[in-house]
C-alpha positions in Angstrom: 83.1 60.0 89.1 81.7 62.9 91.1 78.9 61.1 92.2 80.6 58.5 93.5 82.6 59.3 96.7 85.7 60.0 97.6 88.3 56.6 97.5 91.5 59.3 98.6 93.7 57.9 101.1 93.0 59.3 104.3 90.3 62.1 103.4 87.9 59.4 101.3 87.3 57.2 105.3 86.8 60.9 106.9 84.3 62.6 103.9 82.4 58.9 104.9 82.5 59.4 108.3 81.2 63.5 107.8 78.7 62.4 105.3 77.4 59.8 107.1 76.4 62.2 110.4 75.5 65.5 107.4 73.3 62.7 106.4 71.7 62.4 110.3 71.1 66.5 110.4 69.1 66.3 107.1 67.5 63.1 108.1 66.7 64.5 111.6 65.7 68.1 110.3 62.8 66.2 107.7 61.9 65.0 110.7 60.6 68.1 112.0 59.6 69.5 109.3 62.8 71.4 108.0 65.5 69.2 105.5 67.1 72.0 104.4 70.9 71.5 103.2 72.0 75.3 104.9 71.1 74.1 107.9 73.1 70.6 107.9 75.8 72.2 107.0 75.9 75.0 109.9 74.9 72.1 112.7 78.1 70.0 111.1 80.5 73.0 110.8 79.4 73.9 114.1 80.2 70.1 115.1 83.3 70.0 112.8 84.7 73.2 115.1 84.1 72.1 118.1 85.7 68.5 117.8 88.5 70.6 117.0 88.6 73.0 119.6 91.6 71.1 121.8 93.5 71.3 118.9 93.3 75.3 118.4 93.8 75.3 122.5 97.0 73.4 121.8 98.1 75.9 118.9 96.9 79.1 120.6 99.2 77.9 123.2 102.1 77.1 121.3 101.8 80.7 119.5 102.0 82.4 123.0 104.9 80.5 123.7 106.7 81.4 120.5 106.3 84.7 120.8 107.7 84.9 123.8 111.1 82.5 122.8 111.5 84.2 119.3 113.8 86.6 121.4 116.0 83.9 122.5 116.2 82.4 119.1 116.8 85.5 117.2 120.0 85.9 119.6 121.1 82.2 119.3 120.6 82.9 114.9 122.8 86.4 115.1 125.1 84.6 117.4 125.9 82.1 114.5 125.7 84.3 111.2 127.8 83.7 108.6 129.5 80.9 110.2 128.4 77.5 107.9 131.0 75.0 109.7 129.5 71.6 110.5 130.5 72.4 114.0 128.4 75.6 114.6 125.9 74.2 112.6 125.4 71.8 115.3 126.4 73.9 117.8 123.8 76.7 117.1 120.5 73.4 116.6 121.8 72.6 119.9 121.0 75.4 121.5 118.2 76.1 119.8 116.5 72.7 120.8 117.7 74.0 124.2 115.6 76.8 123.6 112.2 75.0 122.7 112.7 72.4 126.0 112.7 75.2 128.3 109.5 76.3 127.0 107.9 73.2 126.7 106.7 72.8 122.4 107.7 71.6 118.8 109.8 73.6 116.3 106.8 71.2 114.8 104.2 71.9 117.4 102.8 73.9 114.5 102.5 72.5 112.0 101.5 68.6 113.8 97.8 70.7 114.5 97.9 71.8 110.7 98.6 69.0 109.1 95.3 66.8 111.4 93.3 69.8 110.4 93.7 69.7 106.7 92.5 65.9 105.8 89.3 67.1 107.8 88.7 70.5 105.6 89.2 68.7 102.5 86.4 65.9 102.8 84.1 68.8 104.5 85.0 70.4 100.4 84.2 67.2 99.3 80.9 66.8 101.2 80.1 70.0 100.3 80.8 70.3 97.2 78.8 67.0 96.1 75.7 67.0 98.6 73.9 63.7 96.5 76.7 61.3 96.8 76.4 61.3 101.2 72.5 62.1 101.0 70.3 59.8 100.0 68.0 62.1 100.5 69.2 65.1 98.4 70.1 62.3 95.4 66.7 60.3 95.5 65.4 64.4 94.5 66.6 63.6 91.2 64.1 60.3 90.4 62.4 59.6 88.2 63.3 62.7 86.1 66.2 60.7 86.1 65.4 57.5 84.6 62.7 59.2 82.7 65.7 61.2 81.0 67.4 58.4 80.3 64.8 57.3 78.5 63.9 59.7 75.8 67.5 60.7 75.3 70.0 58.0 76.5 72.5 59.0 73.7 72.8 62.7 76.2 72.0 64.2 73.1 69.9 67.0 74.4 72.6 67.0 78.2 75.5 67.3 75.4 73.4 70.1 73.4 76.1 72.9 71.9 75.4 76.3 70.0 77.0 77.2 66.9 79.8 78.3 68.6 80.6 74.9 70.1 79.8 75.7 73.6 77.7 73.5 75.8 74.2 75.1 76.5 74.0 73.8 80.1 77.5 75.1 81.6 77.7 72.1 83.9 77.9 69.6 81.0 82.0 70.4 79.8 82.2 69.2 83.6 81.3 65.6 82.6 81.3 66.0 78.6 84.3 63.3 78.1 83.1 61.4 81.4 79.6 60.7 80.4 80.4 60.0 76.9 82.7 57.2 77.9 80.2 55.8 79.5 78.0 55.9 77.0 80.2 54.1 74.8 80.4 51.5 77.8 77.0 51.4 78.3 76.9 51.5 81.8 73.1 53.0 82.6 73.9 53.3 86.2 77.2 55.7 85.6 75.4 56.8 83.0 72.6 58.5 85.1 75.2 59.6 88.1 76.8 62.1 85.5 73.0 63.1 84.4 72.5 63.6 88.9 76.3 65.2 88.1 75.3 67.8 86.1 71.5 68.5 87.0 72.8 68.7 90.4 75.0 71.6 88.8 72.0 73.5 87.2 71.2 76.8 87.7 67.3 78.7 87.5 68.0 79.5 83.9 69.1 76.0 82.4 65.9 74.0 84.5 63.8 76.7 81.8 66.1 75.4 79.1 65.8 71.8 79.9 62.0 72.3 80.5 61.6 73.7 77.2 63.9 71.4 75.4 61.7 68.1 76.3 58.6 69.8 77.3 57.1 65.8 78.4 59.1 66.0 81.5 57.8 69.6 82.3 56.1 67.6 85.5 59.4 65.2 86.6 61.2 68.8 86.3 58.5 71.1 88.3 59.0 68.1 91.2 62.7 68.2 91.5 63.5 71.7 91.4 60.4 72.3 93.8 62.2 69.1 96.0 65.7 71.2 94.8 65.0 74.0 96.5 63.2 73.1 99.5 66.9 71.1 100.2 68.7 74.2 99.1 67.3 77.8 99.7 68.4 79.4 102.8 67.4 83.0 103.4 66.2 83.2 99.9 68.9 81.9 99.0 69.8 79.2 96.6 72.9 77.9 98.0 73.4 75.5 94.9 73.9 78.8 93.3 76.9 80.7 93.2 76.8 84.3 93.6 78.2 85.4 90.5 75.6 83.5 88.4 72.3 84.9 90.6 74.2 88.4 89.8 73.4 87.8 86.2 69.5 88.0 87.2 70.2 91.9 87.7 68.1 94.1 90.0 68.0 93.7 94.0 69.8 89.9 93.2 73.0 92.0 92.4 73.1 93.4 96.3 71.9 90.1 97.6 74.3 88.0 95.3 77.5 90.5 97.2 75.9 89.4 100.4 78.3 85.7 100.5 81.6 86.7 99.2 81.6 90.6 101.4 80.7 88.8 105.3 83.0 85.6 103.6 86.0 88.8 103.2 84.3 90.1 106.5 84.4 87.4 108.9 87.9 86.2 107.9 89.6 89.2 108.7 87.8 89.6 111.9 89.0 86.0 112.7 92.6 87.3 111.4 92.8 90.1 114.1 91.5 87.8 117.2 94.2 85.6 116.4 97.3 85.4 118.7 99.5 88.5 116.0 103.5 87.4 114.8 106.3 89.3 116.5 106.5 92.8 114.7 110.6 92.2 114.2 110.8 92.6 110.9 113.8 90.6 110.9 111.6 88.0 111.6 111.0 86.5 107.9 108.2 83.9 109.5 106.3 86.7 111.1 106.3 88.5 107.8 105.2 86.3 105.6 101.5 85.5 108.3 101.2 88.8 108.1 101.4 89.1 105.0 99.4 85.5 104.1 96.7 86.9 107.3 95.8 90.2 104.8 95.3 87.7 101.4 93.1 85.1 103.2 90.5 87.4 103.4 90.8 88.8 99.5 91.1 85.2 98.6 87.5 83.6 100.8 85.9 86.9 98.5 86.6 85.8 95.5 86.4 82.5 95.6 83.2 82.9 97.3 81.8 84.4 94.7 82.4 81.5 91.5 82.5 78.7 94.3 78.2 77.4 94.8 77.0 79.6 98.0 76.6 76.6 100.1 80.5 76.5 100.0 80.2 80.5 101.4 78.3 79.7 103.7 80.3 76.9 104.9 83.5 79.5 105.4 81.1 82.2 106.6 79.7 79.8 109.7 83.3 78.6 110.4 84.9 82.0 110.4 82.0 82.8 113.0 82.1 79.4 114.9 85.9 80.4 115.6 85.4 83.7 116.5 83.3 83.3 119.3 86.1 79.9 120.2 88.8 82.5 120.0 87.1 85.0 122.4 87.1 82.5 124.5 90.3 80.9 124.1 92.3 84.4 124.6 90.3 85.1 127.7 91.6 81.4 129.0 95.2 82.4 127.9 95.5 85.4 129.4 94.3 84.1 132.8 97.3 81.5 132.6 100.6 82.3 133.8 103.1 81.7 131.3 105.8 82.1 133.1 104.8 78.7 135.6 104.3 77.0 132.5 108.1 78.2 131.5 109.0 76.9 134.4 107.1 73.7 134.5 108.1 72.7 131.5 111.9 73.8 131.9 111.3 71.4 135.1 110.4 68.6 131.9 112.7 69.0 129.8 115.7 68.7 132.7 114.0 65.5 133.7 114.2 65.0 130.0 117.5 65.8 129.6 118.8 63.9 132.3 116.8 60.8 131.2 118.6 61.1 127.4 122.0 61.2 129.8 121.7 58.3 131.6 120.9 56.6 128.1 123.8 57.9 126.7 125.9 56.5 130.2 124.2 53.4 129.7 125.0 52.9 126.3 128.4 54.0 126.7 128.7 51.5 128.8 127.1 49.0 127.2 130.1 50.1 124.2 132.8 49.6 126.5 132.0 46.5 127.7 131.9 45.5 124.7 135.1 47.4 123.4 136.5 44.8 126.7 135.5 41.8 125.2 136.7 42.2 121.5 140.0 43.6 122.7 140.5 40.8 124.9 139.5 38.2 121.6 142.0 40.1 119.6 144.9 39.9 123.0 143.4 35.9 123.0 143.8 35.7 119.2 147.0 37.5 118.7 148.9 37.0 121.9 152.3 35.6 122.5 152.7 32.5 121.5 153.9 31.5 125.3 149.3 32.4 125.9 149.3 30.7 122.5 151.0 27.1 123.7 148.3 26.6 125.9 146.0 26.5 123.2 147.9 25.4 120.6 150.2 22.9 123.1 153.4 23.9 120.3 156.4 23.0 121.4 158.8 26.1 123.2 161.7 25.6 120.0 158.9 25.6 117.2 157.2 28.8 120.0 161.2 30.8 119.4 161.1 30.1 115.3 156.8 31.3 114.8 157.5 33.7 117.3 160.7 35.4 115.3 159.4 34.6 112.1 156.5 37.0 113.1 158.4 40.0 114.3 160.4 40.0 111.7 157.3 39.5 109.1 155.8 43.0 111.0 158.9 44.8 110.7 158.6 44.9 107.0 155.4 46.1 105.2 155.2 45.0 101.9 151.5 45.3 99.6 149.6 42.1 99.7 149.6 41.2 96.3 152.8 43.1 95.3 156.2 41.2 93.7 157.9 43.0 97.2 155.6 40.7 99.1 155.8 37.2 96.7 159.7 37.6 97.3 159.2 37.7 101.1 157.1 35.1 101.7 160.1 32.7 99.7 162.4 34.3 102.2 160.1 33.9 105.1 159.7 30.4 104.0 163.4 29.6 103.0 164.7 31.1 107.0 161.8 29.6 108.7 160.5 27.0 106.9 157.0 26.7 106.1 155.5 26.9 109.7 151.9 28.8 109.7 
């Protein structure tokens, strides 16, 4: 259920932490008379990106070093181009690894940063898209309306009402219809009320008007709830719970207002991309060309998503892009002041030290292996040595030793497949000639 907090691995606990911090921000804003979700999103976004700043700086350093070393990697790849044998592949990988060691970066360095950031971004999306689940003050705004609604419509006949074409009158009801029906059949009162909040939380202005018309006895409760929600959701004249596509349907000046969020999302995303270190211009560098294509597509995708999602998500993307732009300006100044050649020299020294340690460990392992082999050989010698040596252990007579040694030499000179007829015939022959001694 949407009103139930996420239990997804990693994302769930991260969303719980983000929700707790955002609820604290919302509570503090309420104490100064500004209980606003939009302001809470802005402050939360700034805090998140400030916390991720060290990762961002590290990623930018990696990008700059990667551009510096890419020609060397391209040269190695060209050197082994078309050579698919195991030795050539292993040699190419070793030479590329040495280049990474020389520059002091990891081949997966950029991916690690993204892997760390992705759970945070997904958790943010979960919290922002389902505010009542994580902000108790916002959830409380739906009461006592939800209690009254349940008393009048326990089977959700009004909430799930449809027109002649089978289309739900309240657009958000379709998303929760199956779940709500299941909870009604199970008689789970709390779950039904949670579904009511899920549906009401996605209501647009027209939906509230329609509900008030169908349940006129709840007019006062609906007015109280919408007043609180408008106070919480109104940000610079926009209801951040509504999507720009729905705002446009009102026509007039609202069409221009509705387009502000998608436009700003695309523009700030484009500006953020332009300030980031650019990928290699080498047309043969497939990775760089892929990144350029993605950088062109991302602003357009931001506009499309922000047009259909609640404006609060668009606000988050815009604020996030603005924060990244400010960070990027300072990061660029910081990195420009860095002496890349000096950094490479230090990384190269570290790489040599690591190589020496690896060599020492390899030599140590080699010595251990040699000692183990020597012990094994010594053991084998004790087990398969001459019968003169065995005499000291088994205390055989000289005559017996000579006879057994002659038998062993004869056996070694004739090799038969074990289990074959020849093998068994040879055993009988040796028994007759040397006796039954082992």
